[in-house]
N, C-alpha and C positions, 0 to 999 in steps of 0.2 A: 651630979654637976657638970663634970667633965664631957659627957655626953651631950648636954644640953647645949654646952659653949660649942663643941664641935658642931653640932647641927645648926646653930645661928650661925656661925663661919661660913658654911655651905651655903645656907639661903642668902645670907648678905653678898657672898661673893658672887651668886649668880645675879643678884639684882644689879651689882656693880660691874657688869661684864663690859669687855672692851668688844669692839666690832670687828671680832676676829674673821679673816678670810681664808679658805683653803687656799694655798700656794702650791701643793703638791703632796706627793706621797711616797714612802719607801715602804715596799713589800718585801716581806721575807718568807720564802716556802717553810712548809711543814719540818718536822724534825727528820721525818724519815727521808726527804729529800735533800735536806741539809747533811745528814750522814752518808748517802749514796753519793753526793758530791764530792765530800771530802776524802771518801775511799777512793774512788776514781783519781782524784789529782794526786794523792799519796802512791798510787801504781805509777801513774805516769811519771812521777819525778823519781820513783824507785826507792821510797821512804815511807813503808807501812807504819813505823813508829812513830814518824811526825804526823801521819794521819790519824792515828789513834789518838795521838795529843790533841789534835784540834777538835775530835769527836768527842772526847772528854771534856773540853772547854764549853763547847756547845751544850752537853749534857747538863753542865754546870751553871746554866744561864741563870741570871737572879730573877729574870721575867719568870722562868718556869718555876722558881721555889715563890715567887710572889702570887701568880695566878694559877698555879697548878698546871698540869699535862694539856698541851694543846689538841684540839681534835685533828684526827688524822686527815691528811690529804687537804688541808684548809690554812692558807697563810696566815701571818700576821701582818698589820701595818703600822706604820709610824706617819701619822697625818701632820703633815706641816702647815702652819699657820701665820699669816703676818697680820699685824693691827691695822686695819681698813683706815682708821682715823691716820695714822702716820704715814701710811701709802699715800693717801690724799693729800696730806699736808706738806711731804718732802720725800718723794720716793727714792731720792738718792740715799736717803738714812733709814729707809724702812728696814732693811735687813736686819738692823739692830734689834727689831722686834720679833725676829723668828723664833718661833717655840713649835712645839711638838706634843702631840698625844698618841697614846697606843690604842689600835682596836686588835682585841686579842679573843682567838675562837677558844672560848672555855669550855673545858669538859665538866667543871664543878658546878651545881647549884649555887643560887644566892645565899641559901644557908650554910653549905659548906665552906663557901668563900669567907663567910662571916666566921666561921669557928677556925678559920686558916689565920684570922687576924683577930685575936681576942681584944676588946678595948676600941673597935671602930664602931662609929654611929651611923645612924642613917636620917636624911630628912629630904622630903620632896623626890625621893628617888635616888637621890645620892648618897655614897656610902663614904664615908671620911675614914681613911685609913692612916694611923699615925706611923710615920717612916717614907721612905723612900723605894718606888719599886725597882730601883737598879743598885741599891746599896742598903742592905738590909740593918747595917751598922749605923745608918743616920737617922735618929728619932726625933731629930728637930725640924722634920717636913712632914707635911700631909700629902697624901695622894687621893685624889678624888675618883671615884669609881662609879660608872651608871652601866646596869645591864640593860640589853635590849629585852624589846617586849617577850621575844620568845625565849629568852635566858640562854641563848647559844653564844653571845657576844658581849664583849665588855669595853666601854671606852674609858680609858684611864689618863690622867695627867695632873698637873700641879695646879690646874684652874678647874673648877667643875663646869664653867660652860663650855670648855675645850674637849673635856670628856664626853659632853652630850653630843658635841659637833661632829667628834669622830664616828659616831654610829651612823651618821649619815653616809659614810664611806661603805658601808656594808654591801652594797650591791657591787662595788668594784672590788671590793676584796673577796668577795664569794666566788668571782669568775675564777677560770683556770689560769694559771701563770705559763702554761704552753712549755713546761721544762726548766723554766727560768728559776734561779736559786735565790738571787735578788732582784727587785726591778725598782727603778726610780723612775717617777712621774713628775714632771714640774710644768705649771700652767702660765698663760700670758701675764698673770700680775707678778709673779716671780720674775720673769724676763723682763719687764718694764722696770722693776725695780732694780734687777742686774745692771740694765743699760744705763739708767740714771746714775747709779753708783759709779759705773765704768766712766761715763762723762763726766763726773764729777772729779774723778781722780787726776793727778797731774799726768801731763803728756798721755792722754787717753789713745788706745789702740783703735783707729779708725775702721780698720776691716773687722775687728772684734767687736766692735758697738753695732756696726750694721748687720752683722750676722745674728747678733742677740737681739735687736729691736725688731728684726723680721720674723721671729719665732712667736707662734702662736701657743704652741705646745710641745713636749718633747717627752720621749721616755728611752731609757736604755735598761736593757738586760740582761743578766748574766746566766749562762748554763753550763753544764759540764756533760759532755756525751762522751761515746766512745770514740769519736773523732778528735775529741780536744776540748779546750775551753772556748765558748762562744760568747761573743758580745754583739748583741743586737741593738741598734738604734733606728728612732724614727722622729724627726722634726717636721711638724707641718709650719709652714710659711704663710705670711701674708700676702694676698693676692696684690699684684704690681710692683712688691719690691725687687730689688736685684737679685735676692737669692731665689725668688720665685722663677727667675728667667734662666737660671743655672739647670744644668744636667738635662735638660730636653733633647739633646742629641746624644745618642748613645755611640758606643764605641762600636768599630768593628770587628771581625774575626782575628783571633789570635792576637789581641792588643800589646802582649808582652813579648812577642817574636822578635822585636826590635832589638831586645838585649842582647840576644846571641848565646853563646854557650858558657862565657866566662862571668858573667854576672850573679852575684848573690843577694842583689837587691834590684828591685825595679818598679817604676809605676808609670801608668800612663793615664792621661786625662781627655776627654773629647773636647772638641771644639766649643766654645761657650760653656765651660764647666766652672768660670770663676777665676778670678785671679788671685785670690789668696792662697798663702801656703807653698807657692811655686818657687825654686832655686833656680836661678838664671845665673849666666857668667857675671853680669853686672851685680846680681844679689851675693854670689858668692864672694866676688872681689871684695865687696864692701863688708861684709861679714868677716871674711880673714882679715881685714884690715883692722877691724875693731878688735877681733880677737889677738892681734898681734901688738896693738897698742896697750893692751891690758895685760899683756905678759905672756901670750901662748900663740906661737907662731904655728899654726897648723899647715902654713903651705910647705913647711919642710917634709911633709909626709902625706898632704892630699892636694890633689890638683882637679881642676875642672877643664873640660873641653866640649865643643857643641859640635855635632855632626848632622848629617841629613837624617839619620835615625833618631836623633834625640841628644840630650846631654850625657855626658858620662864623668862621675866622680870616680877617681883612681886613687886608691889606698896604697900606700908603700908601707907594707908591715915592717920589713928590715930597718927603714928609715925611722919608724915609728918607735921601735924596740930601741934603736941606737939612741934617739933622742931621751928616752927614759932611761938609758943606762946612764948617758952623760950628765943626767938631772940627779944622779944617784937613786933612781927609781921613783922619785917625787916630781914629776913635771909640771904638776900644777901648784907647786908651793908659791911660786911668785905670781899667780894669776889673781887678777883683781875682780874677782866676780860682781860685785856692788857697781864699780864701776862700767864693766860690761853689759851688765843689764839695763843700767841707765842710759848708755848711747844706744844698746838696741832699742828701747823704747821710745827714744827720738827719733830713731830711723823709720820704726813702725807707725808712729803718731802721723808721719807726713803722707802715708799710703793710703789710698782710697780704693774702695772695693769696688771691681766691677765684675759683672757677669759676662761680659764681652771679653774674649779671650782665646789665643789661638789654641789648637790641639799640643799637648805637651807629654814628653816622653824623659825620663830619668834613668840611668842605671848605675849600679855601683858596683865597682870590680877591685879585687886585690891584686896587686901586682903580681905575676908568676903564678897564679893560681886558677885552675879551671874546675868547676864543681862536676859532679858527675852527671847532672841532669841539666836542660836549660830551663829557665825560670818560667817561661810559658806552660811547659810541661808540670811541672811542680805546683804551680798555681791551682791548674786543673784537678791535679790530685788532692791539694789541700782544701780547695773549697769548691766541689764538684757542683753546689749548688748554683754557681755562678752560670754555668750552661742553661739554665731556664730563665734568667733573668736578661736584662738588656742594661747593664750598666754604663755609666759614663765615667767612672774612675776604677782602677783596679790596683792592686800593689801586692808585691811579695818580698818577704824576707827571710833569710835562712841563718838562724845562730848557729847550728851544726856546721855550716859551711865556713862561717867567719872564724868559728873555733879551729876548725881545721886548717885555715889559712894562716893563723896566727901560732899554731900550736909550737912547731919546730923552731921559729924564732924566739917563742917565747923561753923555751927549753934553755936557749943560749945564757938567759939573763938569769937562770938559776946558778948559784954556786956549785963548782964541779964536784965537790962532795956530796950535793944532794941530787945530782941529775940522775943515777942510778935508782933513787926512789921515784922521782916525780916522771921518769920516762913513761912507765908503763900507764899512769893516769893520763898523760897527755896523748898516749896511743890510743887510749878508749877514746876520750874526748873527741879526737881526729876521726871519728866515724860517723861519716854524714847520713843525715835522714832524708828522703826524698821530699816528704813533707816539711812545711815551715808555718810561717805566720803569713796569712792572707786575709785581704781586704776588697770590698766591693762597694761603691755605692751607686743606686739607682733611684729614679723617681716613681713615686706612686700617687698618682692624683697631686694634691697640694703639698705632698709630704716628700721628704728627702730620707732615703733609709740607707742604712749602712750595716753591713755584716763583717765582722771580723772574727777570724778563727786562729786561735794559738794551738796548734797540731799537739797530740798526745807525744809525737816523737820531738818536738820542739820543747815541749815542758822537761822530756828527759835531758834535753841537750842544757836547759837552763839549770835543771837540777845538778847536771855535771859540773857545769860551770861554776855554781856556788860552791860544790866540793872541793874543785880546782883551786878556787879563789883561797879558800880555808888553807889548804894544803901549800899554796904559794907564800901565804902569812908566816907559815913555818920556816920561812927561810930567815927571818928576824931573830927565830929562838936558837936554843943551843943546838950543835951537832951533836950526835950520839957519840960519847967519849971524848967531847971536846969541852970549852969553856963554857959555865953556866951563863944564864940568861942577865945577870948583872955585871959580867965581865964584858969589856969592850974589846975581846981578842980579835983574832984576825978572821972575822966571818963575812966580810964583805966581798962583793965581785969586783975584784979590781980591773 
């Protein structure tokens, strides 16, 4: 009787299906690729134990338990759907209907899968499995599963029609991911719904809405190589829109040479690359004023100036540490984040995006600090792929240089009785790496392409920063041989 009821539910659900439309997909690489990526990241940050923990978590995936092992060298997909009726009726609220189904490369046969799930039933090619594929303990749900004709794929979801529709994504899922571990693809329907939702919001960001509306489709993929962690994006834009007019003029040779030797950060954009995201003297003054209004006066330790070579942000690390010490190490306690974001939103809603814009350059400098290598040289070492492209925008940032710049000043904020313990850690952190974070943007037909790399060296610096932050947190704990944690003893840096 139970099987008959389950079969009836499956058939009825198909008959009462909504007009589900694919809005995008999230692909995840096979287990071997995931494991290799995790191992590399672990080696980058110098924590093989953390990598082993992540690998164990991947191997313990509930989807593996539900479907069985994935086929080698074949990714799985999460296919995203929007209710077409909701999309037509009110695009601004269409994301409330967002649902997904799983497209999985099975290695089990239909009979083996059925034996894996005793009590499941089948009707019209749809298998109704009692339970949730993401939660084995959830028995009050039903997961509907449909095998492809060749038995090599299954579509699965909370609705049988979505499970069937997921199978239509097989030609896409079967293609090589070109080294990506994960890849997100979003189509024009989703961008239309996003733009409508943004417009309906209070104080919408005109620049953001313009960018969203212009997109026909976009993809973003993440991969891990010996060079580091790569994020590659592509966005196709509508013909004639403002975004389609951007990036058509590439940068010249050595675009970051303007920054000189003392910058740890720099970016450059060619003429007519768009007005969005640019920090000018006027914009800096407005942002600093809003921050000060809500309790954080960054003008005490950051200043901006213009020159013939571009804008320069000067960070006074000593003044920054002094401000933190004067605030007893909690300079953000009085900061009204909500009020700040509201004022920023008001300021942004008044701006309109324009493709027409002059060439732009900005460098970040720490007062009294000179990195070992100029930014232009470091960019080329981090992202050598830029030499074969014609980018219209490039940028570079180094965590390791920033850490070196703040290390000596940070040590002064540590209680004297702990400095001997912290100094070796800070000395190790203060070791600069030539490669850092580099990014470039270029045009390819109607698409804007972006390539961001976080180098392996930079991952090590970030891992070291996390370790140091944890050790600095110890300054609130007991001094060896001193009072216990519950004692408000003489443990502060006066």
